[in-house]
C-alpha positions in Angstrom: 89.5 154.7 -3.1 92.4 155.1 -1.1 94.3 152.1 0.6 95.8 152.1 4.2 97.5 149.9 6.5 95.5 147.5 8.1 96.9 148.7 11.3 95.8 152.6 10.9 92.6 150.6 9.8 92.6 149.1 13.1 94.1 151.7 14.7 91.2 154.1 13.6 88.2 152.1 14.4 89.0 150.8 17.9 87.5 151.7 20.7 90.5 152.4 22.7 94.0 151.0 22.4 97.7 152.9 22.8 98.0 153.7 18.4 96.0 156.5 17.9 96.0 158.0 14.4 97.3 161.5 14.0 96.9 164.1 11.8 100.0 166.4 11.0 99.1 169.4 9.9 101.7 172.1 7.5 100.5 175.3 7.1 102.8 177.5 5.2 102.7 180.8 4.1 104.7 183.4 2.2 105.2 186.1 4.7 105.4 183.9 7.4 110.1 182.6 8.1 109.2 178.9 8.5 105.9 176.8 8.4 103.4 176.7 11.2 103.3 172.9 12.0 100.8 171.1 14.5 99.5 167.8 15.1 96.0 167.0 16.7 97.9 164.2 19.3 100.3 165.2 22.3 102.2 162.3 21.9 105.5 163.4 23.4 106.1 165.9 26.0 108.2 168.5 23.5 109.1 171.6 26.5 108.7 171.4 30.0 108.6 175.2 31.1 105.5 176.1 29.4 104.5 172.8 29.1 103.9 171.8 25.7 103.4 168.7 23.5 103.5 167.5 20.3 104.9 164.5 17.7 108.2 164.5 16.1 107.9 163.0 12.8 110.9 162.9 10.2 112.9 165.4 12.2 110.4 168.0 12.8 108.2 169.0 15.6 104.6 169.5 15.0 102.8 171.5 18.5 99.5 169.9 19.7 96.8 172.3 19.1 93.3 171.0 20.4 91.5 170.7 16.2 88.5 169.1 15.2 89.2 168.4 11.2 86.9 167.4 7.6 89.2 165.2 5.7 88.6 166.8 2.0 86.0 165.2 0.1 86.2 163.5 -2.9 83.0 164.6 -5.4 83.2 163.3 -9.2 81.6 167.0 -9.8 83.8 169.0 -7.4 86.9 170.0 -6.3 88.2 168.3 -3.0 87.3 170.9 0.3 87.9 170.4 4.3 87.9 172.5 7.0 90.3 172.7 9.8 89.1 174.2 13.4 91.5 174.9 15.7 92.5 176.5 18.5 93.8 180.4 18.5 96.3 179.8 21.0 98.1 182.8 21.2 95.3 184.7 22.7 95.6 183.4 26.2 99.6 182.2 26.2 102.7 184.3 24.3 104.1 181.4 22.6 106.4 184.0 20.9 109.9 182.9 22.2 108.7 179.3 21.9 110.9 178.0 18.3 108.5 176.9 16.0 105.3 179.2 17.6 106.3 182.5 16.7 103.1 182.3 14.1 100.8 180.2 16.6 97.9 182.6 16.2 96.6 181.0 13.5 94.3 183.9 13.4 97.2 185.6 12.0 97.2 183.7 8.9 93.7 185.4 7.5 95.4 188.6 8.4 99.2 188.8 7.0 98.3 189.6 3.3 96.1 188.5 0.8 98.0 185.6 -0.4 96.6 182.2 0.3 98.3 179.9 2.9 99.4 176.2 1.6 97.8 173.5 4.2 99.4 170.4 3.6 97.7 166.9 5.6 99.0 164.0 6.7 97.4 161.2 8.5 99.6 159.0 10.7 100.0 156.7 14.4 101.3 157.5 17.1 103.7 154.8 17.8 105.2 155.0 14.3 105.1 158.9 13.5 107.3 158.7 10.4 105.4 156.5 8.6 102.7 158.6 6.2 99.6 157.0 5.8 97.6 159.3 4.1 98.7 162.3 2.6 96.6 165.9 0.9 99.9 168.6 -0.5 99.4 171.7 -2.1 95.7 172.8 -0.5 95.6 176.2 -0.3 93.5 178.2 2.2 90.0 179.1 0.6 88.4 181.1 3.3 88.9 181.5 7.4 87.2 182.7 9.8 87.8 184.3 13.0 85.4 183.6 15.8 86.4 184.3 19.3 89.2 181.9 20.4 89.0 179.5 17.8 89.5 179.8 13.7 88.3 177.7 11.1 90.2 177.8 8.0 88.8 176.1 4.7 91.0 174.5 2.0 91.1 172.7 -1.2 92.4 172.7 -4.5 91.3 174.6 -7.9 88.3 173.1 -9.5 89.4 172.3 -12.5 86.1 171.0 -13.8 84.7 174.3 -14.3 87.6 175.4 -16.9 86.2 175.1 -20.5 86.9 172.6 -22.8 88.0 173.1 -25.2 90.2 176.2 -24.2 88.4 179.5 -25.0 87.1 180.1 -28.2 86.3 183.0 -30.4 83.0 183.6 -29.8 80.5 186.7 -28.8 81.1 186.3 -25.4 84.4 185.9 -24.8 85.4 187.9 -27.7 82.8 190.9 -28.6 85.2 192.9 -30.6 85.8 190.3 -33.1 81.4 190.6 -34.4 
């Protein structure tokens, strides 16, 4: 069980209040010059023309994009896997001139190259965005499904439970030429 602060748990289970749990997502890809940083909460106004909201955390700007998130699970016999469904925001708006949103078309991540994107998930509160309550680093994208104006990005870690133990043995299956 992961421990988060009492304040975070109260905010997460409250029906209403001024403290809101915020998910910060950082997506990096070898073909991108800078990461795409998005937030689940419009904490502050970041730009007036165009009018954009987001979250500032630890000196970084995270742009608010409506999203649905399934946090990585912890199954005993499987690697952690989660899913992020976001709006493909540049479909109807041109953000090419806005710093940090050059790669606002999330679907471009699926079409860039065969290499996988790396996803970093962080949970924080809207009232204290510099304090990270929980994080899932180095998650790799597994699939990206594009459905019109939304993109579903499935991510996870390598499943090390499928690795043989001990490592490869010399048998007919792996080395047929020896027998």
